[in-house]
N, C-alpha and C positions, 0 to 999 in steps of 0.2 A: 648364229642368238642373235636376238632380236637387243638393246643395247638397250634397258631396265629407264632409264632413263624419255626412252620412248613411247611405253607402253602407256595405259591406262589402267589407273591403279583401280580396282574394281571393279576392272571391267573384263570381260571373254568376248571371243569371237563367239558361231554358232555348234561350235566344236570342243568347245571350253576351254581353249587354250588363250593364251595373254592377248588383248583389243593391245591394235596398237595403231601412235597417231602416223595420221594419211593417206591407212590402209581401213581403216575405220572410226563408221560417222562419219558428221556432214551434213549437209543440206540433197545430198544424190542419196544415200541411204534411208533417212526422212521421206523424203518421195514416195518410198513403195510403201511406204506406210499413207502418204495423203494419198494415193492410186483406192488403194486395201478397202478406205475409210468411204470411199464410194457407190463401190461395191456392196464392204460390210452396211453401209444404213440402205443403198436399195432393196437389199434381202430383208434387212428389216422392215421399212417402212410399207412397201411394197404391202403389204398385207395388215401392220398396225392402221396403217391411213382410213381405211377403206374396211378395216374389221365389225365396225358397229353397221354398216348396211351389212353384212353378211351373216353379221352374229340373229337381227332382224328377221333378212328377210329367207334363211333359208334355217336355221335352229329357232326363229322364231320366238324368238325374246323380245321385250316390250322395249319401248326406248333408253326405259331407264334401268330396266336390270341389260338392255347390250351396251349402255353407255358404264354402268360399271362394272362388266365385264372388263373390260377395252383399258378399263383405267387401272384396273386388278392388274392383268397381264403388265399393263406396261411397267407399272408400277414394281410388281416383284423383277424384273426385268431388271430394271436404273437400280433399283437396290441388290442384288446379286452380282453390280460392277464393285461389291463389299471385299463378295468374295475374291474374287477374280484379282481384285489391289491388294488381299491379303498373302492369297497365293505368293501372287509373282514376288512380292517384297517379301518374305519370308522361307519359301520353298525351291522353286520355279522361276526363272528366268518369266521376262513379262512375254518373251520368242517364244520360249514352248506352250505358256497356256493360251498364243492366241492362236495357235495349229489349236489345240485340243477342244478348246475352246470353239471354231468354226467345225470342226465335224457335231458336235455335240447337237447348233445349231442347226447340223443342215442335215441327224437326223430327225429334229423333233419336229422338219418343213416336209419330208418326205410319210410320216402321218399323216399330216393334212392335205398336203396332194392327195394323198391316196382317198381320202375321209372324202372328198370332195368330189375324184372323179366315179366312187358309188355309191346309187341310189340307195348304197340297200344297208347302207352306215350312218346315214343319217335319216333324217326324220321323211315322215309324209309330207308332201306339197299340198297346198291345197287353196283353196280362193280365200283371197281379205278380203272379199266386200263387206260393206257396213251393216250387214244382213244376216249375214252368214255365222254357224257357229266358230268361235275360236280356236285358232292351231294348234296341236297338239307341240309341246316345246321340247323340245331334246330331252329322253334321258336314257340312264340304264347303263347297260354296255358301249354306244353311240355318243352317249354323252362325255364318260372315260375317255372313250377315245380324241375326244376335241381338246378336255384340259390337259390327256396327257402330251397328247402336239403343243400344246402352247405351250404347258410350261418345260419342256423339257427345252423349246429352243429358246423360252427364257431364258435360261438357264444357259444355254451356249450364251448368246444374247449381253447380258449379266459378266457372262470372264473373257468376252472381246472385250467391252467397254471398259471393265477394270483392267487393262492392259496394252491397249493398242496406244491411243494417246500418252499413256506418261513412257512408253518403248518410243513414240517417234521422236519425243520432248529430251529422251538417253541421250542421241545422238550427237546433243551436244556440250559443245567445251564452255561447260556454266562460268569457268574461270577466267575469262577471255569474254570484251567487250562485243566482242565479233557475234561469240556462241550464244551470248544472250540475245546478240537482235537475234541469232540466226532461233532462236528457241522459238519469241513475243512469231514474228513470222510462219512460225511451222502452224501457232493456237491459233494463227486467225489464218489461218489457211485451210487448215485439220476443221474449221467450220466450213469454211468457204464447200472445201468439199462433203465432205455431210449433207453439204443444200444441198452443193451438186447432185446425190444417189437421190435424195428426197425429193428433187425435181422431173427425176426420170419414173421416177418411184407413182409420185405422184397425176403424174399427166400417165406418160404410155403403158406401164401394169395395171392402172386403174381400170383405162381405159381399154383394156383387157381381160380385166375380171368384171367386165359390167358388159362385159360384151362376147365375149369367149367366151366367158365358166374360169371360175373360180377356180380350178382344178389347173388350168394355164399360170393365173395367176400364184398360186400355189406353186408354183412348176417353175413361174422364172424365181422364185425365191429363191429357190434349191439346188434351181443353176450357179444365178450367182453365187451365191455363201460357198459353194464349193469351188466357183474354178478362183474367189477371190485365196485359196490355201497353196496352189501355186506362185500365182502375183507375191507373192507375202515369199514366201520362200525362194523369190530369184534375189532378192536379194539379203538372203541368209550370210553371202559372204564381205560384207560393209557392215553390218551391223553391228555394235559394236551392246554385252547386256551385259547389265548389273547384273553382282552378284548377285544372291539370297544374302541374308543375313540375321538369318530368325524373324520372329515373331513379331512383331511392333508392340501388338497385343501383351503379349508380355513383360516388354519394357514398363507399357504405360499402367499395369495393375501395379508390377513392382514399386514404381513410384509412389502412388498413389498407397499401397500399403506401407509403403516404408515410412512414408509421411506424416501416416494417420497413426503408426503403433507408436514412434519417435513423439509427435505431441501426444500420444496418451500419456508414455515414460515420464513425460514433462516436460521432455529435448535435452540437448549436450551446450557443451562449448563449442561456436562456429571453427571449423576449418577453418574458414574464407580469411585468403589475408587480405579483405578490407575494398574488392576490387568487382564492379559491379559493370555490369552489360547496358549499356545505354543505346538503346531502339527510335529510333525515328521517326514521323509521321507519315512521311514517304517517302520514298523510295528512291536512293540515288543513282548513283551509276558506280556502288561498289557494288563488290559481286555477293555473288546468293549468297553466301558463305557468314559468316561473323568474320568479318575483320581480328581476329584476333593480334594484338600486337605482340611477341614473347621472344621477340629479338631483333634486333639491328639489321637480322638477317631472311631476306626475302625465301622464303621458300618456291620451288621448284610446283607448277601445277599440280602435277600428280601427287605433290604428297601433301598440298594443304589440308586436306582431311584429316592426315595422320597427325598433324601439329597442330591442329584444333583440337584435335578427343586428348593428345598433350598438355595440352594447354591449360584445359578445363580439370582435367584430373589431377591432372597437381596444384595447379593456383586455386581449385576450388571457385572459381567466379562466377558466381550466381546471379543473377537477377533480380531487383527486386517484386518484379510481378510476378505474381500467386507464392508472394515467399513464401506463405508457408512446405511450398513441397520440395524450397530448401533445407529443411529437418533431414531429409533421407537424405537429400548426401552431407549433410554437416553432422550427424549420428551413423560413425562411422561404425557400427557394430560388428562388419562378416555375413556369413551365411548366405543365406537365400537372396535376403535384399537388399546388399550391400548394394551401394547407388553412383554410380561417378558425375562430378556436375555435367558432362554432357549431355547423362539421362539424363535426369531434372529436367536441362533445361529444351532436351526435343519434348521431351512431353506438354514441358509451358508451352508453346508453338500450338503443341494441335488442340491444348483444351481456349488456348487464346483464343483458335481462326473456327474454334465451333457458334460463338454467337456470329459469324457473318453464314455462315454456312446453313445456322439454322434462320436468318433475315430473307434467306433466297426461296424459301417452303411454297411460301406465298405466291411468288412469282409464276412458281413453276405449276400452282394448281393451279391457276389463269388458262397456263397452256394446253394446259391436258383440256384445254375448253374445247380445242381447236380440232380433236379427232373424235369428237361425241358432241357434243350439243350443238354447234359450228353447223355441222355436215348435220344434224339433222336439223338445222334452221336450214339451210340448201336446200335441204331433198325435199320443202314444202312450197321452192321460189323457180322463177320458173329460170331455167338454168341452160336458155339459148341464146349460139353467139352468133350471130347470120345463121346458116345453115346447118353449122355445131352445136349439138348438145351436150353440156361441159358437166360431164357426172360429180357429183354432189364435195365426193370425199376428193378431187381433186382440187380443192378452194386452195387449200397448202401452196399451189403453184404464186402467188403474190408471195403470205412471206420469203420465200425460198427461192424466190427469184431478186425479188430485195440483196435478200441479205448477202446473193450471189457477185449482186453488182454492186451491193456495196466498201464488200470484206475487201477490195484489190484494191479502193481506195483509199477503207480507211488506214492501210498500212503501207501504204506507195502515198500517201498523199498527204493524211489529217496525223497522221504519228508523225512524220519529220518534220513538220511545220510547227508540230505541241511540245516536240524535241530542244530547236530552232531555237521558240519564244521560251519556255522554261529552263532550259540548260540542262533538264535529265536525260537519263539514260531511258528513261519509261516515255517521259511525253506527258501522257494520260495514264496514273497509275491504275491499277486492277481495283480498287474501288470505287474510282468516281466512274469507274466504266459498269462494274455491278449500280451501278443505284442509277443510274442514265438511264441501266434496264428494268428498277424496281415503278423510278416515275413514269415510263410507257408503259406499260403494266395498268398503272390505273389509268390513265387517259382508254384503251385500250378494254378495260371493263366500262369505262360512260360511253364512249362509242356501241358497244354491244348490244349498252343497254339501252341506247336512244334508237337505234337501228329496231333493236324486238320491238318494244313499241310497234312501231313505223311499219313495219311486217303483220301486227295484229289486227294492227287499223285497215292497211289493205285488204286485210278474211273479213274481216265483221262490218265493212261497207257495202264489198263484194257477194255480201253474204255467203261466204267459205267458208266457215268455223267446219261447219262440219264435212264438207271432200275432201278429197282426197286428188283433185285435181292441184296442176301447179297454178299455183297462185298469179295474175299477175303484179310481179314485182322483178326485178330481174334479182341476182344472184351477185352482185356487184358491190349491193348495198354489203352484203359479210366483208369484203374485201375491206372494209375499213379497219374492223378491227384487227383481220388478219395482217394488217402490216404492220399498228402498230404492238402487235405482240409478238411475231418473226421478227423487229426491229430488237425489243427485246431478249430476244434471242439472243440475236446477234451479239451484245454489248453482254451480256450477263454472262453468257453460258464460257464465251473466248476467254472471257476475264477473269473468268470460273476458276478454270482450267490451265489456269498457267498462275491464278492466283498464290493457287493449296500447292502447285507443283513448286510452286518460288520458294514459297513460306514455310515446307516444309523438312526433314532433316532427314536428310541422302535415304537412309533409310526403310524409311515412310511414307516416300511418293508416291503408290502405286496405289496404296490405301487411301491418301489424301484426296489422291486428285479423282480418286472413283465417289469421294463426297459430293462432287460438281452432280454424278451420277441418283448417286444417292438423294440428294435434296428432287434430284427431277421425278424417281422415286416415291417417297416422302409426299411432294404436290399432289403424285397422283392419285395416293393415295388419300391422302385429305379432301380430293375434289368428292372420292364416294363419300363420306366423311360426312360433309359439310352438304353433303345432297338431303343423304338421310336426316341431320341432324334439321332440315329446312323443312322435310316432310315430319316429319313426326313434332318440329313444334305448330307448323301452321296449320295442319290436321285434329284439329284441338278441336274440342265442341261439335263439332258434326260437318267443319269446314271442309271442302277439300282440299288436298295438301299442296303446293305451291307446283310441285312437281308431276304429278300425278296425272290422267287425264286422256280422253280416248284415242286424241290425236297431241299431236304437239303446242294445236294452235288453244287449248284447253289451259295448258300450263300458267303459271306467270313467271317467267325465265327473267322477265328482266327485272321482276323482285329482286330473280334471285342473282341478275350481273349487278346491282343496286346492293349488294350484302357482301360480294366481292370488293369493287369499288372500296369500300368502306373499311374491308376486312386491310387490303394491300394498304393503303393512304396508313390507316394504323402500321404495318408489318413494316415502312418506309422511316414511321417516325423514330424503328426501333433500330432499326437499321443506319440512320444517322448518329442517334446513343452510342454506339456500340463503332461505327467506322471512324467515328472523327476522335477517338478515344487508342485506335487502334494506332500502332506502332509498326513500323514493319524492320523486320530481323536484317534482312538482307542492303541496310542499312544503319546497322550498329557497331561501335566499334567498343572497345573493351580500354577503362582507364582508368587508370592504377589514384 
């Protein structure tokens, strides 16, 4: 029998037996997750990056309808990550959620593959010449099949996104400096592997879709996601899986309701002994849990969570932030709403990170343009490189290549240098990374507006405003906005994933990490809403809406990009307001 001191408290192996040190966890276990992420994102982006073209060419949607459908699909997939994260925290392990979700995505892709290879399940093909009658859009049972395949796929994607990052991060010992540094490296390489999968998707898979048929494109995704399951399972003997601790939403609701009822009763005498939790404005070398100094004896690593819980439950240590919630622990009337100080502090942490979460939605609204209007822009331009014609959907090769090159440099050069300069374990804080990404998104939208003006001027100067032929301007001009947005994605996504995971209470980490993907989802939804609002506002008084017309050359896309630039600037100011005031929980100590 293994000595209790060698067990990972709160973790089990894939057979629900106690996980042990030396056998479970570590970078080797996390490496299986990184390989799976390459496959998972390849399966996802092989279709998502080119889906707007598929909907326009074969389902006969207009450019704006195609863009809205794609953003809604991708938004739903990312929003469902919250469901995957919730189930991982509350009822199942991240290990189980990944395998089930991969099978669900596989079934959705099978439906899409069958439809793409069966002409009778698609709308009749027709000529799209300027004088021809408009093509009939997909409808009826064929439309139902399309959306069933898309949204079953989205459900599987959501479960994967909600479980896979936190499953990999859970393999590291957060109570040791080496483990925390390893976890930071994992998140950087998670984005690196995500980009590797995207690179294959937007080059090889998109080429197959455009030249061999969409049935082969969907087929590649189907095979790849199926292959990811045995690859993931191959690491089963190495994984340590966090034991589910019940619904985190129940805890959040209980604390808020208890505080509300206590406030209505006028409050009660505080049970606190006067201790307060002092948070710091930037992370230090302390471990990710609050360093509660409950005794002179240092607890073993596996006992730290227990010691923290006991300390807060008995001492009533409550922070001064969101002080109205303290009533939930101070008024101990018993019953279903009885709350410990630890539960109150956990809920405070979740609420305090929400403004940071909201401030990233606008950035992801900008990122949504990479798979919609930017692809449509490139489709009107000269996409030849020598004798090779590059599919417009392969444009993301620019940002993902840049991320692949930058991520190792960031982790092995920039971060070690920053650690030496700042003398902190993090080197560059999470919020600094997120802020850098927000600034880059502002620049990207300004660049996109300038490039669109140039593209339309070329069309007008050559009398090609109404022509379907490629404009005599290279698609490399679009690469500039892709590079800035790709860089923003690297800084923001890796920073967000690690920020939410390290700041969140251990019982809520999968759900908190899923906020990173939920931000993407809301960004895609916001993109669709902005298109509708802009068209509604600019179409009044008999004017043609900015984002409508016979072709993209009749759109006022440059004006839309300037609106995005202004909104991104305002959003950055909102972020600064909260980031300057935010105090990291992993730097706090309890002071009597």
